[in-house]
PDBQT receptor file of N, H, CA, C and O in Angstrom, charges set to zero:
ATOM      1  N   MET A   1     -24.608  21.362-165.259  1.00  0.00    +0.000 N 
ATOM      2  CA  MET A   1     -24.644  21.784-164.209  1.00  0.00    +0.000 C 
ATOM      3  C   MET A   1     -25.825  22.353-163.759  1.00  0.00    +0.000 C 
ATOM      4  O   MET A   1     -26.412  22.883-164.702  1.00  0.00    +0.000 OA
ATOM      5  N   ALA A   2     -26.489  22.476-162.573  1.00  0.00    +0.000 N 
ATOM      6  H   ALA A   2     -26.011  22.045-161.807  1.00  0.00    +0.000 HD
ATOM      7  CA  ALA A   2     -27.715  22.871-162.111  1.00  0.00    +0.000 C 
ATOM      8  C   ALA A   2     -27.724  24.408-162.302  1.00  0.00    +0.000 C 
ATOM      9  O   ALA A   2     -26.717  25.107-162.190  1.00  0.00    +0.000 OA
ATOM     10  N   ASN A   3     -29.070  24.900-162.628  1.00  0.00    +0.000 N 
ATOM     11  H   ASN A   3     -29.888  24.331-162.719  1.00  0.00    +0.000 HD
ATOM     12  CA  ASN A   3     -29.053  26.320-162.413  1.00  0.00    +0.000 C 
ATOM     13  C   ASN A   3     -30.124  26.837-161.134  1.00  0.00    +0.000 C 
ATOM     14  O   ASN A   3     -31.354  26.805-161.120  1.00  0.00    +0.000 OA
ATOM     15  N   PHE A   4     -29.160  27.320-160.079  1.00  0.00    +0.000 N 
ATOM     16  H   PHE A   4     -28.160  27.346-160.091  1.00  0.00    +0.000 HD
ATOM     17  CA  PHE A   4     -29.733  27.539-158.931  1.00  0.00    +0.000 C 
ATOM     18  C   PHE A   4     -30.344  28.923-158.854  1.00  0.00    +0.000 C 
ATOM     19  O   PHE A   4     -30.830  29.275-157.779  1.00  0.00    +0.000 OA
ATOM     20  N   ASN A   5     -30.365  29.836-160.019  1.00  0.00    +0.000 N 
ATOM     21  H   ASN A   5     -29.970  29.550-160.892  1.00  0.00    +0.000 HD
ATOM     22  CA  ASN A   5     -31.110  30.854-159.866  1.00  0.00    +0.000 C 
ATOM     23  C   ASN A   5     -32.616  30.788-160.416  1.00  0.00    +0.000 C 
ATOM     24  O   ASN A   5     -33.281  31.819-160.512  1.00  0.00    +0.000 OA
ATOM     25  N   LYS A   6     -33.061  29.687-160.727  1.00  0.00    +0.000 N 
ATOM     26  H   LYS A   6     -32.520  28.850-160.649  1.00  0.00    +0.000 HD
ATOM     27  CA  LYS A   6     -34.352  29.301-161.367  1.00  0.00    +0.000 C 
ATOM     28  C   LYS A   6     -34.934  28.969-160.023  1.00  0.00    +0.000 C 
ATOM     29  O   LYS A   6     -34.287  28.313-159.207  1.00  0.00    +0.000 OA
ATOM     30  N   THR A   7     -36.345  29.484-159.742  1.00  0.00    +0.000 N 
ATOM     31  H   THR A   7     -36.871  30.017-160.405  1.00  0.00    +0.000 HD
ATOM     32  CA  THR A   7     -37.220  29.070-158.687  1.00  0.00    +0.000 C 
ATOM     33  C   THR A   7     -38.210  28.558-159.098  1.00  0.00    +0.000 C 
ATOM     34  O   THR A   7     -38.438  28.772-160.289  1.00  0.00    +0.000 OA
ATOM     35  N   LYS A   8     -39.086  27.792-158.428  1.00  0.00    +0.000 N 
ATOM     36  H   LYS A   8     -38.900  27.618-157.461  1.00  0.00    +0.000 HD
ATOM     37  CA  LYS A   8     -40.364  27.068-158.979  1.00  0.00    +0.000 C 
ATOM     38  C   LYS A   8     -41.415  27.839-158.601  1.00  0.00    +0.000 C 
ATOM     39  O   LYS A   8     -42.537  27.395-158.847  1.00  0.00    +0.000 OA
ATOM     40  N   SER A   9     -41.282  29.232-157.887  1.00  0.00    +0.000 N 
ATOM     41  H   SER A   9     -40.371  29.593-157.688  1.00  0.00    +0.000 HD
ATOM     42  CA  SER A   9     -42.264  29.887-157.274  1.00  0.00    +0.000 C 
ATOM     43  C   SER A   9     -42.164  31.160-157.905  1.00  0.00    +0.000 C 
ATOM     44  O   SER A   9     -41.087  31.478-158.408  1.00  0.00    +0.000 OA
ATOM     45  N   ASN A  10     -43.229  32.002-157.950  1.00  0.00    +0.000 N 
ATOM     46  H   ASN A  10     -44.104  31.744-157.541  1.00  0.00    +0.000 HD
ATOM     47  CA  ASN A  10     -43.261  33.195-158.647  1.00  0.00    +0.000 C 
ATOM     48  C   ASN A  10     -44.002  34.472-157.665  1.00  0.00    +0.000 C 
ATOM     49  O   ASN A  10     -44.572  34.255-156.596  1.00  0.00    +0.000 OA
ATOM     50  N   PHE A  11     -43.888  35.431-158.121  1.00  0.00    +0.000 N 
ATOM     51  H   PHE A  11     -43.425  35.607-158.989  1.00  0.00    +0.000 HD
ATOM     52  CA  PHE A  11     -44.782  36.621-157.707  1.00  0.00    +0.000 C 
ATOM     53  C   PHE A  11     -45.581  37.086-158.837  1.00  0.00    +0.000 C 
ATOM     54  O   PHE A  11     -45.026  37.303-159.914  1.00  0.00    +0.000 OA
ATOM     55  N   LEU A  12     -46.970  37.277-158.669  1.00  0.00    +0.000 N 
ATOM     56  H   LEU A  12     -47.421  37.101-157.794  1.00  0.00    +0.000 HD
ATOM     57  CA  LEU A  12     -47.464  37.189-160.070  1.00  0.00    +0.000 C 
ATOM     58  C   LEU A  12     -48.568  38.631-159.731  1.00  0.00    +0.000 C 
ATOM     59  O   LEU A  12     -49.086  38.914-158.651  1.00  0.00    +0.000 OA
ATOM     60  N   LYS A  13     -48.683  39.333-160.985  1.00  0.00    +0.000 N 
ATOM     61  H   LYS A  13     -48.263  39.104-161.863  1.00  0.00    +0.000 HD
ATOM     62  CA  LYS A  13     -49.643  40.480-161.145  1.00  0.00    +0.000 C 
ATOM     63  C   LYS A  13     -50.733  39.961-161.452  1.00  0.00    +0.000 C 
ATOM     64  O   LYS A  13     -50.872  39.205-162.414  1.00  0.00    +0.000 OA
ATOM     65  N   VAL A  14     -51.765  40.352-160.559  1.00  0.00    +0.000 N 
ATOM     66  H   VAL A  14     -51.652  40.966-159.778  1.00  0.00    +0.000 HD
ATOM     67  CA  VAL A  14     -52.944  39.890-161.016  1.00  0.00    +0.000 C 
ATOM     68  C   VAL A  14     -54.421  40.844-160.866  1.00  0.00    +0.000 C 
ATOM     69  O   VAL A  14     -54.589  41.656-159.957  1.00  0.00    +0.000 OA
ATOM     70  N   LYS A  15     -55.313  40.591-161.826  1.00  0.00    +0.000 N 
ATOM     71  H   LYS A  15     -55.177  39.932-162.566  1.00  0.00    +0.000 HD
ATOM     72  CA  LYS A  15     -56.469  41.619-161.916  1.00  0.00    +0.000 C 
ATOM     73  C   LYS A  15     -57.877  40.700-161.227  1.00  0.00    +0.000 C 
ATOM     74  O   LYS A  15     -58.289  39.605-161.609  1.00  0.00    +0.000 OA
ATOM     75  N   CYS A  16     -58.315  41.403-160.314  1.00  0.00    +0.000 N 
ATOM     76  H   CYS A  16     -57.980  42.292-160.004  1.00  0.00    +0.000 HD
ATOM     77  CA  CYS A  16     -59.657  40.858-159.929  1.00  0.00    +0.000 C 
ATOM     78  C   CYS A  16     -60.679  41.066-160.703  1.00  0.00    +0.000 C 
ATOM     79  O   CYS A  16     -61.075  42.142-161.152  1.00  0.00    +0.000 OA
ATOM     80  N   ILE A  17     -61.212  39.745-160.892  1.00  0.00    +0.000 N 
ATOM     81  H   ILE A  17     -60.890  38.871-160.527  1.00  0.00    +0.000 HD
ATOM     82  CA  ILE A  17     -62.197  39.660-162.226  1.00  0.00    +0.000 C 
ATOM     83  C   ILE A  17     -63.824  40.440-161.754  1.00  0.00    +0.000 C 
ATOM     84  O   ILE A  17     -64.683  40.723-162.589  1.00  0.00    +0.000 OA
ATOM     85  N   ASP A  18     -63.963  40.671-160.311  1.00  0.00    +0.000 N 
ATOM     86  H   ASP A  18     -63.266  40.441-159.632  1.00  0.00    +0.000 HD
ATOM     87  CA  ASP A  18     -65.287  41.608-160.107  1.00  0.00    +0.000 C 
ATOM     88  C   ASP A  18     -65.050  43.037-160.371  1.00  0.00    +0.000 C 
ATOM     89  O   ASP A  18     -65.792  43.748-161.048  1.00  0.00    +0.000 OA
ATOM     90  N   CYS A  19     -63.784  43.468-159.691  1.00  0.00    +0.000 N 
ATOM     91  H   CYS A  19     -63.182  42.890-159.141  1.00  0.00    +0.000 HD
ATOM     92  CA  CYS A  19     -63.782  45.012-159.515  1.00  0.00    +0.000 C 
ATOM     93  C   CYS A  19     -62.629  45.583-160.327  1.00  0.00    +0.000 C 
ATOM     94  O   CYS A  19     -62.580  46.795-160.536  1.00  0.00    +0.000 OA
ATOM     95  N   GLY A  20     -61.600  44.664-160.840  1.00  0.00    +0.000 N 
ATOM     96  H   GLY A  20     -61.640  43.680-160.670  1.00  0.00    +0.000 HD
ATOM     97  CA  GLY A  20     -60.562  45.041-161.747  1.00  0.00    +0.000 C 
ATOM     98  C   GLY A  20     -59.311  45.675-161.033  1.00  0.00    +0.000 C 
ATOM     99  O   GLY A  20     -58.395  46.199-161.667  1.00  0.00    +0.000 OA
ATOM    100  N   ASN A  21     -59.348  45.582-159.615  1.00  0.00    +0.000 N 
ATOM    101  H   ASN A  21     -60.092  45.157-159.100  1.00  0.00    +0.000 HD
ATOM    102  CA  ASN A  21     -58.157  45.836-159.075  1.00  0.00    +0.000 C 
ATOM    103  C   ASN A  21     -56.930  45.050-159.302  1.00  0.00    +0.000 C 
ATOM    104  O   ASN A  21     -57.002  43.834-159.480  1.00  0.00    +0.000 OA
ATOM    105  N   GLN A  22     -55.771  45.704-159.306  1.00  0.00    +0.000 N 
ATOM    106  H   GLN A  22     -55.713  46.692-159.162  1.00  0.00    +0.000 HD
ATOM    107  CA  GLN A  22     -54.503  44.854-159.536  1.00  0.00    +0.000 C 
ATOM    108  C   GLN A  22     -53.705  44.864-158.229  1.00  0.00    +0.000 C 
ATOM    109  O   GLN A  22     -53.613  45.858-157.509  1.00  0.00    +0.000 OA
ATOM    110  N   GLN A  23     -53.169  43.748-157.996  1.00  0.00    +0.000 N 
ATOM    111  H   GLN A  23     -53.244  42.940-158.581  1.00  0.00    +0.000 HD
ATOM    112  CA  GLN A  23     -52.135  43.545-156.929  1.00  0.00    +0.000 C 
ATOM    113  C   GLN A  23     -51.483  42.342-157.170  1.00  0.00    +0.000 C 
ATOM    114  O   GLN A  23     -51.946  41.488-157.926  1.00  0.00    +0.000 OA
ATOM    115  N   ILE A  24     -50.197  42.199-156.435  1.00  0.00    +0.000 N 
ATOM    116  H   ILE A  24     -49.820  42.893-155.820  1.00  0.00    +0.000 HD
ATOM    117  CA  ILE A  24     -49.288  41.267-156.499  1.00  0.00    +0.000 C 
ATOM    118  C   ILE A  24     -49.826  40.240-155.419  1.00  0.00    +0.000 C 
ATOM    119  O   ILE A  24     -50.496  40.440-154.406  1.00  0.00    +0.000 OA
ATOM    120  N   ILE A  25     -49.301  39.041-155.982  1.00  0.00    +0.000 N 
ATOM    121  H   ILE A  25     -48.757  38.879-156.805  1.00  0.00    +0.000 HD
ATOM    122  CA  ILE A  25     -49.602  37.694-154.959  1.00  0.00    +0.000 C 
ATOM    123  C   ILE A  25     -48.478  36.636-155.309  1.00  0.00    +0.000 C 
ATOM    124  O   ILE A  25     -47.782  36.701-156.322  1.00  0.00    +0.000 OA
ATOM    125  N   PHE A  26     -48.414  35.901-154.586  1.00  0.00    +0.000 N 
ATOM    126  H   PHE A  26     -48.979  35.848-153.763  1.00  0.00    +0.000 HD
ATOM    127  CA  PHE A  26     -47.252  34.659-154.501  1.00  0.00    +0.000 C 
ATOM    128  C   PHE A  26     -48.151  33.436-154.900  1.00  0.00    +0.000 C 
ATOM    129  O   PHE A  26     -49.278  33.349-154.411  1.00  0.00    +0.000 OA
ATOM    130  N   ASP A  27     -47.736  32.595-155.678  1.00  0.00    +0.000 N 
ATOM    131  H   ASP A  27     -46.821  32.665-156.075  1.00  0.00    +0.000 HD
ATOM    132  CA  ASP A  27     -48.184  31.634-156.527  1.00  0.00    +0.000 C 
ATOM    133  C   ASP A  27     -48.567  30.478-155.670  1.00  0.00    +0.000 C 
ATOM    134  O   ASP A  27     -49.507  29.701-155.838  1.00  0.00    +0.000 OA
ATOM    135  N   HIS A  28     -47.557  30.503-154.595  1.00  0.00    +0.000 N 
ATOM    136  H   HIS A  28     -46.793  31.135-154.458  1.00  0.00    +0.000 HD
ATOM    137  CA  HIS A  28     -47.415  29.417-153.512  1.00  0.00    +0.000 C 
ATOM    138  C   HIS A  28     -48.001  29.856-152.179  1.00  0.00    +0.000 C 
ATOM    139  O   HIS A  28     -47.437  29.563-151.124  1.00  0.00    +0.000 OA
ATOM    140  N   ALA A  29     -49.098  30.536-152.219  1.00  0.00    +0.000 N 
ATOM    141  H   ALA A  29     -49.556  30.774-153.075  1.00  0.00    +0.000 HD
ATOM    142  CA  ALA A  29     -49.789  31.142-151.211  1.00  0.00    +0.000 C 
ATOM    143  C   ALA A  29     -50.297  29.601-150.184  1.00  0.00    +0.000 C 
ATOM    144  O   ALA A  29     -50.610  28.485-150.600  1.00  0.00    +0.000 OA
ATOM    145  N   ALA A  30     -50.213  30.107-148.774  1.00  0.00    +0.000 N 
ATOM    146  H   ALA A  30     -49.959  31.014-148.436  1.00  0.00    +0.000 HD
ATOM    147  CA  ALA A  30     -50.387  29.191-147.629  1.00  0.00    +0.000 C 
ATOM    148  C   ALA A  30     -52.060  29.489-147.236  1.00  0.00    +0.000 C 
ATOM    149  O   ALA A  30     -52.670  28.611-146.627  1.00  0.00    +0.000 OA
ATOM    150  N   SER A  31     -52.612  30.513-147.543  1.00  0.00    +0.000 N 
ATOM    151  H   SER A  31     -52.116  31.226-148.039  1.00  0.00    +0.000 HD
ATOM    152  CA  SER A  31     -53.832  30.808-146.970  1.00  0.00    +0.000 C 
ATOM    153  C   SER A  31     -54.542  31.748-148.301  1.00  0.00    +0.000 C 
ATOM    154  O   SER A  31     -53.944  32.412-149.149  1.00  0.00    +0.000 OA
ATOM    155  N   ASN A  32     -55.890  31.550-148.148  1.00  0.00    +0.000 N 
ATOM    156  H   ASN A  32     -56.375  31.011-147.460  1.00  0.00    +0.000 HD
ATOM    157  CA  ASN A  32     -56.579  32.426-149.196  1.00  0.00    +0.000 C 
ATOM    158  C   ASN A  32     -56.271  33.869-149.276  1.00  0.00    +0.000 C 
ATOM    159  O   ASN A  32     -56.230  34.632-148.311  1.00  0.00    +0.000 OA
ATOM    160  N   VAL A  33     -56.061  34.171-150.490  1.00  0.00    +0.000 N 
ATOM    161  H   VAL A  33     -56.094  33.551-151.274  1.00  0.00    +0.000 HD
ATOM    162  CA  VAL A  33     -55.724  35.770-150.654  1.00  0.00    +0.000 C 
ATOM    163  C   VAL A  33     -57.154  36.491-151.243  1.00  0.00    +0.000 C 
ATOM    164  O   VAL A  33     -57.898  36.016-152.100  1.00  0.00    +0.000 OA
ATOM    165  N   GLN A  34     -57.291  37.652-150.594  1.00  0.00    +0.000 N 
ATOM    166  H   GLN A  34     -56.686  38.038-149.898  1.00  0.00    +0.000 HD
ATOM    167  CA  GLN A  34     -58.814  38.212-150.879  1.00  0.00    +0.000 C 
ATOM    168  C   GLN A  34     -58.128  39.316-151.787  1.00  0.00    +0.000 C 
ATOM    169  O   GLN A  34     -56.917  39.536-151.797  1.00  0.00    +0.000 OA
ATOM    170  N   CYS A  35     -59.122  40.010-152.583  1.00  0.00    +0.000 N 
ATOM    171  H   CYS A  35     -60.106  39.832-152.574  1.00  0.00    +0.000 HD
ATOM    172  CA  CYS A  35     -58.868  41.460-153.432  1.00  0.00    +0.000 C 
ATOM    173  C   CYS A  35     -58.934  42.378-152.365  1.00  0.00    +0.000 C 
ATOM    174  O   CYS A  35     -59.907  42.227-151.626  1.00  0.00    +0.000 OA
ATOM    175  N   ILE A  36     -58.047  43.411-152.054  1.00  0.00    +0.000 N 
ATOM    176  H   ILE A  36     -57.257  43.533-152.654  1.00  0.00    +0.000 HD
ATOM    177  CA  ILE A  36     -58.226  44.417-150.781  1.00  0.00    +0.000 C 
ATOM    178  C   ILE A  36     -59.109  45.499-151.037  1.00  0.00    +0.000 C 
ATOM    179  O   ILE A  36     -59.418  46.302-150.158  1.00  0.00    +0.000 OA
ATOM    180  N   ILE A  37     -59.680  45.574-152.624  1.00  0.00    +0.000 N 
ATOM    181  H   ILE A  37     -59.429  44.921-153.339  1.00  0.00    +0.000 HD
ATOM    182  CA  ILE A  37     -60.885  46.198-152.797  1.00  0.00    +0.000 C 
ATOM    183  C   ILE A  37     -62.369  45.876-152.475  1.00  0.00    +0.000 C 
ATOM    184  O   ILE A  37     -63.193  46.544-151.850  1.00  0.00    +0.000 OA
ATOM    185  N   CYS A  38     -62.481  44.641-153.091  1.00  0.00    +0.000 N 
ATOM    186  H   CYS A  38     -61.811  44.098-153.599  1.00  0.00    +0.000 HD
ATOM    187  CA  CYS A  38     -63.759  44.086-152.808  1.00  0.00    +0.000 C 
ATOM    188  C   CYS A  38     -63.972  42.732-152.113  1.00  0.00    +0.000 C 
ATOM    189  O   CYS A  38     -65.019  42.091-152.018  1.00  0.00    +0.000 OA
ATOM    190  N   GLY A  39     -62.752  42.443-151.651  1.00  0.00    +0.000 N 
ATOM    191  H   GLY A  39     -61.902  42.964-151.728  1.00  0.00    +0.000 HD
ATOM    192  CA  GLY A  39     -62.881  41.114-150.789  1.00  0.00    +0.000 C 
ATOM    193  C   GLY A  39     -62.974  39.779-151.578  1.00  0.00    +0.000 C 
ATOM    194  O   GLY A  39     -62.844  38.711-150.980  1.00  0.00    +0.000 OA
ATOM    195  N   LYS A  40     -63.219  39.835-153.038  1.00  0.00    +0.000 N 
ATOM    196  H   LYS A  40     -63.325  40.702-153.524  1.00  0.00    +0.000 HD
ATOM    197  CA  LYS A  40     -63.473  38.334-153.713  1.00  0.00    +0.000 C 
ATOM    198  C   LYS A  40     -61.814  37.567-153.545  1.00  0.00    +0.000 C 
ATOM    199  O   LYS A  40     -60.752  38.174-153.684  1.00  0.00    +0.000 OA
ATOM    200  N   THR A  41     -61.941  36.382-153.277  1.00  0.00    +0.000 N 
ATOM    201  H   THR A  41     -62.804  35.889-153.164  1.00  0.00    +0.000 HD
ATOM    202  CA  THR A  41     -60.989  35.447-153.208  1.00  0.00    +0.000 C 
ATOM    203  C   THR A  41     -60.239  35.431-154.600  1.00  0.00    +0.000 C 
ATOM    204  O   THR A  41     -60.827  35.261-155.668  1.00  0.00    +0.000 OA
ATOM    205  N   LEU A  42     -58.797  35.638-154.465  1.00  0.00    +0.000 N 
ATOM    206  H   LEU A  42     -58.319  35.776-153.597  1.00  0.00    +0.000 HD
ATOM    207  CA  LEU A  42     -58.084  35.659-155.604  1.00  0.00    +0.000 C 
ATOM    208  C   LEU A  42     -57.208  34.468-155.807  1.00  0.00    +0.000 C 
ATOM    209  O   LEU A  42     -56.907  34.128-156.951  1.00  0.00    +0.000 OA
ATOM    210  N   VAL A  43     -56.770  33.796-154.731  1.00  0.00    +0.000 N 
ATOM    211  H   VAL A  43     -57.015  34.072-153.801  1.00  0.00    +0.000 HD
ATOM    212  CA  VAL A  43     -55.824  32.731-154.680  1.00  0.00    +0.000 C 
ATOM    213  C   VAL A  43     -56.367  31.697-153.619  1.00  0.00    +0.000 C 
ATOM    214  O   VAL A  43     -56.803  32.012-152.511  1.00  0.00    +0.000 OA
ATOM    215  N   LYS A  44     -56.289  30.578-154.057  1.00  0.00    +0.000 N 
ATOM    216  H   LYS A  44     -55.935  30.322-154.957  1.00  0.00    +0.000 HD
ATOM    217  CA  LYS A  44     -56.785  29.501-152.927  1.00  0.00    +0.000 C 
ATOM    218  C   LYS A  44     -55.573  28.412-152.885  1.00  0.00    +0.000 C 
ATOM    219  O   LYS A  44     -55.032  27.902-153.867  1.00  0.00    +0.000 OA
ATOM    220  N   PRO A  45     -55.227  28.139-151.274  1.00  0.00    +0.000 N 
ATOM    221  CA  PRO A  45     -54.035  27.338-151.301  1.00  0.00    +0.000 C 
ATOM    222  C   PRO A  45     -54.347  25.845-151.844  1.00  0.00    +0.000 C 
ATOM    223  O   PRO A  45     -55.497  25.413-151.768  1.00  0.00    +0.000 OA
ATOM    224  N   LYS A  46     -53.325  25.080-152.381  1.00  0.00    +0.000 N 
ATOM    225  H   LYS A  46     -52.391  25.431-152.442  1.00  0.00    +0.000 HD
ATOM    226  CA  LYS A  46     -53.626  23.649-152.682  1.00  0.00    +0.000 C 
ATOM    227  C   LYS A  46     -52.398  22.721-152.120  1.00  0.00    +0.000 C 
ATOM    228  O   LYS A  46     -52.191  21.586-152.548  1.00  0.00    +0.000 OA
ATOM    229  N   GLY A  47     -51.796  23.202-151.345  1.00  0.00    +0.000 N 
ATOM    230  H   GLY A  47     -51.964  24.124-150.997  1.00  0.00    +0.000 HD
ATOM    231  CA  GLY A  47     -50.545  22.307-150.737  1.00  0.00    +0.000 C 
ATOM    232  C   GLY A  47     -49.448  22.444-151.680  1.00  0.00    +0.000 C 
ATOM    233  O   GLY A  47     -48.950  21.329-151.832  1.00  0.00    +0.000 OA
ATOM    234  N   GLY A  48     -48.951  23.177-152.266  1.00  0.00    +0.000 N 
ATOM    235  H   GLY A  48     -49.357  24.083-152.143  1.00  0.00    +0.000 HD
ATOM    236  CA  GLY A  48     -48.157  23.713-153.229  1.00  0.00    +0.000 C 
ATOM    237  C   GLY A  48     -48.238  24.907-153.906  1.00  0.00    +0.000 C 
ATOM    238  O   GLY A  48     -48.135  26.013-153.375  1.00  0.00    +0.000 OA
ATOM    239  N   LYS A  49     -48.466  24.640-155.357  1.00  0.00    +0.000 N 
ATOM    240  H   LYS A  49     -48.549  23.741-155.788  1.00  0.00    +0.000 HD
ATOM    241  CA  LYS A  49     -48.872  25.919-156.287  1.00  0.00    +0.000 C 
ATOM    242  C   LYS A  49     -50.270  26.075-156.046  1.00  0.00    +0.000 C 
ATOM    243  O   LYS A  49     -51.051  25.124-156.038  1.00  0.00    +0.000 OA
ATOM    244  N   SER A  50     -50.649  27.468-155.814  1.00  0.00    +0.000 N 
ATOM    245  H   SER A  50     -50.014  28.240-155.820  1.00  0.00    +0.000 HD
ATOM    246  CA  SER A  50     -52.262  27.678-155.463  1.00  0.00    +0.000 C 
ATOM    247  C   SER A  50     -52.907  27.786-156.759  1.00  0.00    +0.000 C 
ATOM    248  O   SER A  50     -52.353  27.942-157.847  1.00  0.00    +0.000 OA
ATOM    249  N   GLU A  51     -54.346  27.667-156.467  1.00  0.00    +0.000 N 
ATOM    250  H   GLU A  51     -54.796  27.540-155.583  1.00  0.00    +0.000 HD
ATOM    251  CA  GLU A  51     -55.089  27.928-157.604  1.00  0.00    +0.000 C 
ATOM    252  C   GLU A  51     -55.289  29.198-157.456  1.00  0.00    +0.000 C 
ATOM    253  O   GLU A  51     -55.607  29.773-156.416  1.00  0.00    +0.000 OA
ATOM    254  N   ILE A  52     -55.038  29.818-158.876  1.00  0.00    +0.000 N 
ATOM    255  H   ILE A  52     -54.779  29.350-159.721  1.00  0.00    +0.000 HD
ATOM    256  CA  ILE A  52     -55.027  30.962-159.209  1.00  0.00    +0.000 C 
ATOM    257  C   ILE A  52     -56.664  31.716-159.706  1.00  0.00    +0.000 C 
ATOM    258  O   ILE A  52     -56.815  31.677-160.927  1.00  0.00    +0.000 OA
ATOM    259  N   VAL A  53     -57.621  32.242-159.079  1.00  0.00    +0.000 N 
ATOM    260  H   VAL A  53     -57.498  32.274-158.087  1.00  0.00    +0.000 HD
ATOM    261  CA  VAL A  53     -58.922  32.501-159.453  1.00  0.00    +0.000 C 
ATOM    262  C   VAL A  53     -58.803  33.857-160.280  1.00  0.00    +0.000 C 
ATOM    263  O   VAL A  53     -59.769  34.116-160.999  1.00  0.00    +0.000 OA
ATOM    264  N   ALA A  54     -57.706  34.783-160.269  1.00  0.00    +0.000 N 
ATOM    265  H   ALA A  54     -56.922  34.573-159.685  1.00  0.00    +0.000 HD
ATOM    266  CA  ALA A  54     -58.077  35.967-160.694  1.00  0.00    +0.000 C 
ATOM    267  C   ALA A  54     -57.277  36.134-161.967  1.00  0.00    +0.000 C 
ATOM    268  O   ALA A  54     -56.325  35.366-162.106  1.00  0.00    +0.000 OA
ATOM    269  N   GLN A  55     -57.516  37.008-162.901  1.00  0.00    +0.000 N 
ATOM    270  H   GLN A  55     -58.289  37.632-162.788  1.00  0.00    +0.000 HD
ATOM    271  CA  GLN A  55     -56.716  37.025-164.356  1.00  0.00    +0.000 C 
ATOM    272  C   GLN A  55     -55.184  37.304-163.969  1.00  0.00    +0.000 C 
ATOM    273  O   GLN A  55     -54.887  38.290-163.293  1.00  0.00    +0.000 OA
ATOM    274  N   ILE A  56     -54.330  36.490-164.379  1.00  0.00    +0.000 N 
ATOM    275  H   ILE A  56     -54.572  35.689-164.927  1.00  0.00    +0.000 HD
ATOM    276  CA  ILE A  56     -52.554  36.551-164.633  1.00  0.00    +0.000 C 
ATOM    277  C   ILE A  56     -52.481  37.615-165.438  1.00  0.00    +0.000 C 
ATOM    278  O   ILE A  56     -52.913  37.467-166.581  1.00  0.00    +0.000 OA
ATOM    279  N   ILE A  57     -51.943  38.890-165.054  1.00  0.00    +0.000 N 
ATOM    280  H   ILE A  57     -51.592  39.010-164.126  1.00  0.00    +0.000 HD
ATOM    281  CA  ILE A  57     -51.575  39.888-166.046  1.00  0.00    +0.000 C 
ATOM    282  C   ILE A  57     -50.025  39.761-166.360  1.00  0.00    +0.000 C 
ATOM    283  O   ILE A  57     -49.590  39.950-167.495  1.00  0.00    +0.000 OA
ATOM    284  N   GLU A  58     -49.134  39.392-165.165  1.00  0.00    +0.000 N 
ATOM    285  H   GLU A  58     -49.488  39.238-164.243  1.00  0.00    +0.000 HD
ATOM    286  CA  GLU A  58     -47.439  39.509-165.557  1.00  0.00    +0.000 C 
ATOM    287  C   GLU A  58     -46.917  38.626-164.513  1.00  0.00    +0.000 C 
ATOM    288  O   GLU A  58     -47.466  38.575-163.412  1.00  0.00    +0.000 OA
ATOM    289  N   VAL A  59     -45.837  37.894-164.815  1.00  0.00    +0.000 N 
ATOM    290  H   VAL A  59     -45.391  37.935-165.710  1.00  0.00    +0.000 HD
ATOM    291  CA  VAL A  59     -45.232  37.113-164.086  1.00  0.00    +0.000 C 
ATOM    292  C   VAL A  59     -44.078  38.022-163.541  1.00  0.00    +0.000 C 
ATOM    293  O   VAL A  59     -43.527  38.642-164.450  1.00  0.00    +0.000 OA
ATOM    294  N   LEU A  60     -43.632  38.232-162.439  1.00  0.00    +0.000 N 
ATOM    295  H   LEU A  60     -44.081  37.727-161.701  1.00  0.00    +0.000 HD
ATOM    296  CA  LEU A  60     -42.575  39.390-162.053  1.00  0.00    +0.000 C 
ATOM    297  C   LEU A  60     -41.450  38.435-161.533  1.00  0.00    +0.000 C 
ATOM    298  O   LEU A  60     -41.639  37.593-160.655  1.00  0.00    +0.000 OA
ATOM    299  N   ASP A  61     -40.308  38.648-162.143  1.00  0.00    +0.000 N 
ATOM    300  H   ASP A  61     -40.155  39.332-162.857  1.00  0.00    +0.000 HD
ATOM    301  CA  ASP A  61     -39.299  38.082-161.731  1.00  0.00    +0.000 C 
ATOM    302  C   ASP A  61     -38.492  38.534-160.480  1.00  0.00    +0.000 C 
ATOM    303  O   ASP A  61     -37.489  37.910-160.133  1.00  0.00    +0.000 OA
TER     304      ASP A  61
């Protein structure tokens, strides 16, 4: 039987490499996501799972 509770996408808590700010992002983002403090790009869309440029701290369920 298939497990329908398991998703392929997740929210992630990430840390900006430049300023250390932590924020929550979606790992299948459709557009660039910047740090809300310094403006550095944290996520780049790739037509599916995004390229995460920040440090991943935690995968949120």
